C-alpha positions, 0 to 999 in steps of 0.5 A: 370095054368102052367105059375103060377106054373113056376112063383112060382118055386124056381129053381136056376138061372144058370150062366155059367163061364169059368175058367182054373183050369189047364194049363197056367192060372191056378194060375190066374183062382184060384183068379177068381174062389174064387171071383165068389164063394164068390159072389155066397155065398153072393147072396145066403146068402141074399136070392138069386138074386133079380128079377124084380118082387121083388122075389128072386131065388138062384144062381148056377154057372156052370163051364166049364174048358177051360184048358187054351187053 
């Protein structure tokens, strides 16, 4: 029964990313961040990531600031 509840969960799929919003690569990182945010918005607007079983779950991006070091 527990597995069934987990399978029906609509919890977002979390994807980690590392960018540099400050530091040496600040400018380049802005382009990458904009592109990934655009991708996330597009995926979520279409109903989320398509899983192997045909279901969809929302996407959430987790950001780590590496400060270009």
